[in-house]
C-alpha positions as CSV (number, residue, x, y, z in Angstrom):
1,M,-88.7,-31.4,-0.4
2,N,-88.4,-32.6,3.1
3,R,-91.3,-35.1,3.8
4,F,-90.9,-34.8,7.5
5,V,-91.5,-31.0,7.3
6,I,-94.6,-31.5,5.1
7,L,-96.0,-34.2,7.5
8,L,-95.4,-31.8,10.4
9,A,-97.2,-29.0,8.6
10,W,-100.2,-31.3,7.9
11,I,-100.3,-32.5,11.5
12,I,-100.2,-28.9,12.8
13,H,-103.1,-28.1,10.5
14,W,-105.2,-30.9,12.0
15,L,-104.5,-29.8,15.6
16,P,-107.0,-27.4,17.2
17,H,-106.1,-23.8,16.4
18,P,-107.8,-20.4,16.6
19,F,-109.9,-19.4,13.6
20,G,-107.8,-17.6,11.0
21,V,-104.5,-19.1,12.4
22,S,-103.3,-21.9,10.2
23,S,-100.1,-23.5,9.1
24,I,-101.4,-23.8,5.5
25,G,-100.1,-20.4,4.3
26,A,-96.6,-21.3,5.5
27,T,-96.9,-24.8,4.0
28,A,-97.8,-23.2,0.7
29,L,-94.8,-20.9,0.8
30,Y,-92.6,-23.9,1.7
31,A,-94.0,-26.0,-1.1
32,G,-93.5,-23.2,-3.6
33,A,-89.9,-22.8,-2.5
34,Y,-88.9,-26.5,-2.4
35,G,-91.6,-28.5,-4.2
36,K,-91.7,-29.7,-7.8
37,R,-93.0,-27.2,-10.2
38,G,-96.1,-29.2,-11.3
39,S,-97.2,-30.6,-8.0
40,A,-96.1,-28.2,-5.3
41,W,-99.6,-26.8,-5.0
42,L,-100.9,-30.2,-3.9
43,V,-99.0,-29.9,-0.6
44,P,-101.1,-27.1,0.9
45,L,-104.3,-28.0,-0.8
46,A,-104.4,-31.7,0.1
47,P,-105.1,-31.2,3.8
48,L,-107.7,-28.5,3.0
49,A,-109.5,-30.9,0.6
50,L,-109.6,-33.6,3.3
51,V,-111.0,-31.1,5.8
52,A,-113.6,-29.9,3.3
53,L,-114.7,-33.5,2.5
54,F,-115.3,-34.2,6.2
55,T,-116.7,-30.9,7.4
56,A,-118.2,-29.0,4.3
57,T,-119.0,-26.0,6.5
58,Y,-118.4,-23.3,4.0
59,P,-120.2,-22.5,0.7
60,T,-118.5,-23.6,-2.5
61,A,-117.5,-20.1,-3.5
62,V,-115.7,-19.5,-0.3
63,M,-113.8,-22.8,-0.5
64,L,-112.8,-22.3,-4.1
65,C,-111.4,-18.9,-3.3
66,V,-109.6,-20.3,-0.2
67,F,-108.0,-23.0,-2.4
68,A,-107.1,-20.3,-5.0
69,G,-105.6,-18.1,-2.3
70,F,-103.3,-20.9,-1.0
71,A,-102.4,-21.9,-4.6
72,L,-101.4,-18.2,-5.1
73,A,-99.3,-18.5,-2.0
74,T,-97.5,-21.5,-3.5
75,A,-96.9,-19.6,-6.7
76,I,-95.5,-16.7,-4.6
77,G,-93.2,-19.1,-2.8
78,R,-91.9,-20.4,-6.1
79,R,-91.4,-17.0,-7.6
80,C,-89.8,-15.4,-4.5
81,L,-88.0,-18.3,-2.8
82,A,-87.3,-21.2,-5.1
83,R,-84.0,-20.0,-6.5
84,R,-82.7,-17.5,-3.9
85,R,-83.6,-17.0,-0.3
86,S,-82.8,-14.0,1.9
87,P,-84.5,-12.3,4.8
88,A,-85.8,-9.6,2.5
89,R,-87.2,-12.1,-0.1
90,F,-88.6,-14.1,2.8
91,A,-90.4,-11.0,4.2
92,V,-91.8,-10.0,0.8
93,A,-93.0,-13.5,0.1
94,L,-94.7,-13.7,3.6
95,V,-96.5,-10.4,3.1
96,A,-97.4,-11.1,-0.5
97,A,-98.8,-14.5,0.3
98,A,-100.9,-13.3,3.2
99,V,-102.3,-10.3,1.3
100,A,-103.1,-12.5,-1.8
101,F,-104.9,-15.0,0.4
102,Y,-106.8,-12.2,2.2
103,L,-107.9,-10.6,-1.1
104,V,-109.0,-13.8,-2.7
105,S,-110.6,-15.5,0.3
106,N,-112.6,-12.4,1.2
107,L,-113.7,-12.1,-2.4
108,G,-115.1,-15.6,-1.9
109,V,-117.0,-14.6,1.2
110,W,-118.5,-11.7,-0.7
111,L,-119.4,-13.9,-3.7
112,A,-121.1,-16.4,-1.3
113,G,-123.6,-13.7,-0.3
114,Y,-122.5,-12.9,3.2
115,Y,-122.3,-9.2,2.2
116,P,-124.5,-7.2,-0.2
117,A,-123.5,-7.6,-3.9
118,T,-122.4,-4.0,-4.2
119,S,-119.0,-2.3,-4.1
120,A,-119.9,-1.1,-0.6
121,G,-120.6,-4.7,0.4
122,L,-117.3,-5.8,-1.0
123,L,-115.5,-3.0,0.9
124,A,-117.3,-4.0,4.1
125,C,-116.2,-7.6,3.6
126,Y,-112.6,-6.6,3.2
127,I,-112.7,-4.3,6.2
128,A,-114.3,-7.1,8.3
129,G,-111.5,-9.4,7.2
130,L,-108.6,-7.1,8.3
131,P,-108.2,-8.8,11.7
132,F,-107.8,-12.1,9.9
133,L,-105.1,-10.7,7.7
134,G,-103.1,-9.8,10.8
135,L,-103.6,-13.3,12.2
136,S,-102.5,-14.8,8.9
137,L,-99.3,-12.7,8.9
138,I,-98.5,-13.8,12.4
139,A,-99.3,-17.5,11.7
140,D,-97.4,-17.5,8.4
141,T,-94.4,-15.9,10.0
142,V,-94.3,-18.3,12.9
143,Y,-95.0,-21.5,10.9
144,S,-92.7,-20.5,8.1
145,A,-89.9,-20.0,10.6
146,V,-90.5,-23.5,11.9
147,L,-90.9,-25.2,8.4
148,F,-88.0,-23.4,6.7
149,G,-85.9,-23.6,9.9
150,L,-86.4,-27.4,10.1
151,H,-85.5,-27.7,6.4
152,A,-82.3,-25.7,7.0
153,L,-81.4,-27.8,10.0
154,A,-82.0,-31.0,8.0
155,A,-80.0,-29.8,5.1
156,N,-77.2,-28.6,7.3
157,R,-77.1,-31.9,9.2
158,G,-77.0,-33.8,5.9
159,T,-74.1,-31.6,4.7
160,R,-72.1,-32.2,7.9
161,S,-72.6,-35.9,7.8
162,V,-71.4,-36.1,4.2
163,A,-68.4,-33.9,5.0
164,A,-67.4,-36.0,8.0
């Protein structure tokens, strides 16, 4: 896995960004596609853990579900993109990762008590989270294009220098 790409993704995560727009979803997909099977999930979760240590702004249930959502995105990246990549597989992985994160992270918000502990409360939580699903899809698409694109450029450059 390209260390420069991971470092860039971590730096991007630490830069100021609008709420709901993060590079971590794309980082999770990238780690799933190119990371080692047992440790790829650490790539997106490490910067989140550092932020959580210093800020601790969300209840434990929310943070655990956020971590789980990004771990799922890593698993989706491994399942969809580790062996074969195509525009269609890339699109499926992007949508699946964003939807998985949306479902799991909003469940955490509901479990933390921000909404009534009823099915209507859960539905209200998911409805309120829909704008963030759209932001996640946009952010994951843009950041994935950057991360995967840089990886492809580095791989292509390495191939050309070896062939020369």
